Residue, then its C-alpha position, 0 to 999 in steps of 0.5 A: m665943818p660941823v661935827i656929824k654925830s648922828y644922822r640928825d646932824l645930817q642936813v640931808w636927813q633934815k631936809g628929808v624929814e621936811l619933804a615927808v612933812t610936805v608930802y603929808r600935808m599935801t596928800e591930805t587933800f587927795p580923794k578918800s579913794e586914793q588913801y591906799g593907792l597913790v597917797s599911800q605910795m607917796r608917803r611910804a617914798a617920802v618916809s624912805i628917803a629920810s629913813n634910808i639915810a639914817e639906817g645907812h648912817g650907822r653902817t659901813n661907808k661902803h653899806f652907807a653908800v647903798y642906802l643913799g642909793n636906795a634914798l636917791g631911788s625913793l625920790a625918783e619914785l616921789e617925783t614920779q607920783a607927784e607928776i601923775a598926781r599933778h596930770i590927775g589933777y590932785l595937786t596943782d602945777i604950782k604945788c608940784a612945781e614946789m615939790i619938784e624944786q624941794l626934791g631936786i635940792l634933796g636929790r643933789q645934796l644926796n648926790v654930793l653925799s653919796r660921792r663924798v662916802v664912795a670916795a671914803s669907802h676906798 
């Protein structure tokens, strides 16, 4: 098992950054009228996932678990926003499905890490 020296070594953080880049690229095609609406919300939620992982990593396990919970919350927000974007017609069914698949993988990884962190804090 590789040694984790920094949050940058965490696969969930790396996947979170990849997801944020994906969201930025996908939302570039949204109407300009959504710049301060759905585009902003989706981008903030995506950035929040990796940011919470990074911020929490430098804290105690108990606090890290809270930040991982926040990351999971942002993930659920982003999934909801993607569905809304699909229903409005801003995301195709295929693009939305790709994003939701990426979110599912990241969510499972976050859940595993969260359980390990919680177990280590006891």
